[in-house]
C-alpha positions in Angstrom: 115.1 121.4 109.9 117.5 120.0 107.7 119.6 121.2 105.4 120.0 120.4 101.5 123.6 121.0 101.3 124.8 119.1 105.3 123.8 116.4 103.9 126.3 113.5 101.2 125.9 110.5 99.3 128.9 108.4 98.2 128.6 104.4 97.4 124.5 104.8 98.1 125.1 105.6 101.7 123.6 108.9 102.1 124.7 110.5 105.0 123.9 114.1 107.1 126.5 116.6 108.5 125.7 117.7 111.8 125.6 121.6 112.9 127.7 121.1 116.0 130.7 120.0 114.0 129.8 116.2 115.3 130.4 112.9 112.4 128.1 112.6 109.5 125.3 110.8 110.8 124.0 107.7 108.8 120.1 108.9 107.3 119.5 106.3 105.0 121.5 103.0 102.4 120.2 103.3 98.9 121.6 100.1 97.4 119.2 98.6 94.5 116.9 99.8 92.8 113.2 100.1 93.2 110.2 102.6 93.7 112.2 104.2 96.5 115.0 106.3 94.9 116.8 108.7 96.6 115.8 111.4 95.1 111.6 110.7 96.3 113.7 109.5 99.5 115.4 113.1 100.2 112.4 115.1 99.3 110.2 113.4 101.7 112.6 113.4 104.8 112.5 117.5 103.3 108.9 117.3 103.5 107.8 115.5 107.3 111.0 115.3 109.8 113.9 117.7 111.2 116.8 115.9 111.9 115.5 115.7 115.8 112.5 113.6 114.7 114.6 111.8 111.8 117.5 110.9 114.5 115.2 110.3 117.4 113.1 107.3 115.0 116.5 106.0 114.3 117.6 105.9 117.7 114.4 103.9 118.5 115.9 101.1 115.7 113.0 102.3 113.2 115.1 101.3 109.4 114.6 104.5 107.0 111.9 103.6 105.2 109.5 103.0 107.7 110.2 106.2 109.8 108.9 108.1 106.7 106.4 105.7 105.4 104.3 105.6 109.8 104.9 109.7 109.0 103.5 109.9 106.0 101.3 106.7 104.8 100.3 108.6 101.8 103.2 108.6 99.9 104.1 105.8 100.9 101.2 104.6 99.3 101.3 107.0 95.9 104.9 106.1 95.4 104.3 102.1 95.9 100.7 102.6 93.1 103.1 104.7 90.8 105.6 102.2 90.5 104.0 98.8 89.8 101.4 100.3 87.4 104.8 101.2 85.2 106.2 98.0 86.1 102.6 96.3 84.8 103.6 98.4 81.8 107.2 97.5 81.0 
């Protein structure tokens, strides 16, 4: 399981410190504003993945958002729909 206290965020990059003291691993980058904030992404990551499942998908070349989307498509759809409805209200 991921442990929330082992995450670091700096300069738009979210990383995770592995248990065995290895270097931090890349989790995701948040460069632009949009529907998938760090908070939303992190909450879903903690709810749906283990360190092993996430890093295995990353090693296959999948992008961070695709990993979460493929695991929980309804989460992805809900976030997108909520964001689009807020954009239309502006």
